N, C-alpha and C positions, 0 to 999 in steps of 0.2 A: 713291806714294813722295814726291811733292812735299809733301803735308800731313804725312806721317809724319816726314819730315826736319825740317820746321818745328817740329813739336811736340817732337821730341827735342832740337833746338837750344834751344828756349825753356826746357825743363826743365833742361837741362845748364847753360845760362848763368844761370838763376835760382839754382841752387845755387852756382855759382862767384862770382857777384856778391854773394850774401848772405854767403858766407864772407869775401870780400874786404872788404865793408863792415863786417862785424863786427870784423875785425882792425883796420881803420882806426879804428873807434870805440874799441876797447880802447887803442890807442896814443894817440889824441887825448885820451881821458879821463885817462890817466896824466900827460899834459902839462899839463892845465888843472885837475886836481882841486883843488889847493890854492887856485887863484884863484876857482873856483866856490864853494868853501866859505866864502869871505869875502863872498859876495853875500847879499842878503836872501833869506829862506826861499822866497818865492814865485818869485823869479827863479831860484834854485837848482832848484826843482822843475820849472820850465818847461824849463830847459836839459837837465836829466837826462832828462826825458821825451822831449824832441826827439832826444837822442842814442840813447835806448833803441829808438825805433821807426824810426830812420834806416835800418838795414840792410834791413828789409822795405819801407819806404816808398820809399826810393831805388831799390831793385831793381825794384819794380813800375812806378815812373815810367819808368825807363830801358827796361824791356822793352816796355811798351805805347806809349810815346811815340816810341821810336826803333827797337828791334829788330824788332818786328812790321812797322811800315811799311816799313823798309828791305828786309826779306825779300820782302814782297809786291810792292814796286816793282821790285826789281832781280834777283830770283831767277827764272831761266827755269823755266817749268812742266815742261819736258822737258829738264832739265839733264844727266840721266844720272848724277847723283851718287847714291851708295848710302848707307844708314845702317849704319855699322860697329858691331860688337858692343860696343866700348868706349863709344861714344856711347849705345847703348841702355842699358848698365849704369849709366852716370852719370845718364841721364834717369830710370831707374827709382829710383835712390837719391833723386833730387830729388823724385819723385812721393811716395815714402814720407815724406819730411820734410814735404811739404805736407799729406798725409793725416793725419800725426801732429798737425799744428797744428790742423786742423779737428776731429779727435777730442778734443784737449785742450779746445778751446772748448766742444764739445758736452757733454763730460763735466762741465765746470764749470757750464754752463747747467742741466743736469739736476739736479746736486747742489744748486745754489742754489735752483732752483724747488721742489724737494722740501722743502728746509728752510724756505723761506718759507711754503709751504702748511701745513706742520706748525705753524709759529709762528702763522699767521693762524687756524688752526682752534681754537687754545686761547687766543687773545688777546682783549683787550677794548679798545675805543677809549679813548684817554686825552685828555681835554680840555686843550689847551694854548693859552693866549692868543696871538693873532697867529701861529698856526701856519701855516707855508708849505705843509706836506705832512701827510698823516695820521700820527698817532703812536699806537702801540699798546703796551699793557703785557702782558707774558707771564711765565709761571713757568718759570725756567730755573736750573740749578745754577751756570752761569757768569754773572758780573755783566755782562749784555749792555746796551750802548748802541750800537746799530748802525743805520747807514743802508744800505738795500738797494734795488737797482733804479735804473735811470736813465731809463726811459720813464715808469714810474709809481713814483717813489721813495716809500719809507715808512721810518719810524723805529720800531724795536722797543726797548723798555726793560724789563728784568726787574724783577719786584716788589721784589727785594732792593735794587736801586739806588734805587727810589722811597722805600723805607723808610730807606735809609742817608743820602741827601743831603737837605739842606734845600732850600727853594724856589729860592734864588739859585744854589746849586751845580747843581741839576738844570737850571735855565734855561741856565746856562753850558755844561753838557754837551750840551744840545740844540742850542745855537748852534754848538757845535763841529761837530756833524753837518751843520748848515746850511752851514758852511764847506766841507765836502766836497762838498755838493750844488752850491754856487756854482762850485766849480772842476771840476765834472764828474769827480770822482775815480773813481767807479764805472765810468764809460765808459772812462776811461783804463786801469783795471785789466783790463778786457776786451781792450783793444787790446794791452796789454803781454803778456797771456797768449797771444794769438794770434801775436804777433810774436817770441816767444821764439826766439832764434837757436840754432845748434847748440851742444851741450854742450862742443864743442871749446874754446870760449872762455868761461870762467867769469865774464868781465866782465859778461855779461848778468844773471846772478843777483845780482852785486854792485850793479849799477845799480838793479835792481828793489828791493833792500833799502834802498838810499840814497834812492831816490825815495819809497818808502813812509814812511820816517822823516821825510823833509822835508815830505811832504804832511800828516802829522800836525801838524807845527809850523805850517804855513800855516793849517790849520783852527783851531789854538789861537789864532793871532794874529787870525783873523777873529772868533772869539768875543769876544776882548778888545776888538777895534776897534768892534764894533757896540754894545757895552754899556758901554764905558769901562774905565778901569784897575781899578776894583773887581771887574769880572767876571774879570779875569786872576787875582786872588787866589781868587775863588770856584772857578774852573776848576782852579787848582793844588790847592786843598783837595780838590776832587772826585777828581782823579787820585790823590792820596795815599791817600784813603779807599778807593777802589776797588782800588788796587794791593794793599792789605793783605788783601783778601778773595778775590783771584784764585786759584782752585784750581789745583793742578798738573795736573789732568785735567779732562775735560768741557769743553774749549774747543771751541766750535762751529766746524766746518770749513766756511767759506764764502768762498772766494777772490774772489767777485764782490761782496763787501760790505766796508764799512769799519767798524771797531770803535773806540770811544773808547780802550779798552785791550785789547790782545790778550794771548795767553798769554805771548809773549815780552815782558818788561817792561823790556828793556835801555834803552829810550829815555825812560823816565819821569823819571829824574834830570835829564836835559838839558831836557826839556820843562818841568818844574816850575821849574828855574832860569831858563829863558827867560821864563816867565810872571811870575815875581817881578821880573825886570828890567823887564818891561812895566809892572807895577803901580807900580814906583818911578820910572817915566819915563826909565830909563836906555836903554831900547831903543825906537826909534821904531816905531810901529804901522803906519806908512804903507808900503805895498808898491808896487813898480813893476812893472806888467804889460809883458811884451814886446808890441811892436806886431805882432800876428799878421797884420794886413792888409798892413802894409808888407813883412814877410818873404814872405808868400804872393804878393804882387804881384811882388816881385823874382824869386822862383822861377818864376812863370808867364811873366814876360818872358824870362827866360833860356831856359826850355824852348821857348817859342814861337820865339825867335830861332834856336835850333838846328833846330827842326822845319821851318823854311822855307829852311834852308841845304842846297842840293843836294849840296855837297861833303861835308858831315857825314854825310848818309845814305849816300852812296857809301862813305865810310870805314867806317861801321858794317857795311855789307854785306861789305866786304873782310875785316873781322874775322870775320864769320860764315863766309866761305870758308876762312879760316885754321883756324877751329875744326873744320870738317868735314874738312879735309885732315889735321889733327892726329890725329883719331880714326879715320881710315881704316886 
């Protein structure tokens, strides 16, 4: 009964904390959205990504750093407490949510792997000067310029793109994909897919779309930054050319990859306008990275300070007792 009670408490509190954190993020985003939109693209993307994974990350940290230790430290092995039916039902619902998250990631991985294998089977290596990763050309009805993978990243480009763009425009498009690589956007997409919160709060989907659009802008700025203002014009021209030939169907469904232009072209106008501003020097290309080490250090110190606090662990255990009592 001791371990069954602990597992049920862990699952029930995981669900409750995740819902609470998701609601907090939704309210917090409403309060700061306008201020965030005034920040530089890279800063916006970092803030949005941090908010998006906070419900899951914060819940896991709290559970493994505080809930589990307090339970093992202060819960008597033979306490006589029983697992109520209500607690079992909530724990089962939480287990379903977690299983759905793993299934979602597994399904994404399988679809992405299958598509990559299909592309590689019919692809040819494409020589690119100073290439950071392998580049392949493929035959596809969709104008593909896509970075896939994060352990072994590769870029795939459809033949029609190679025929459509001149050398400078093609180089700018490839540098755009390097921008995604530099910012680990494919890995972030995997984390976002795993950490999708409950559909009760549509703010998660909204943040996903906002982050995706902002990440494209960051990659555009990277392409312009590494090659100068002229590259911004080349990339803008490439976006316009590709947007004109994007079909209404045959868009490759690969959520674990990033495309230069996807089926939904709603962000093209803003991106082109932003690139033109870069080319004219009206928009600074310099981006400010958040100091991850500083923030990680502050979080670690806070968690460590609480972890060595006897009274805090005792308070957490008292909360567990209240939860058990509530579900009896």
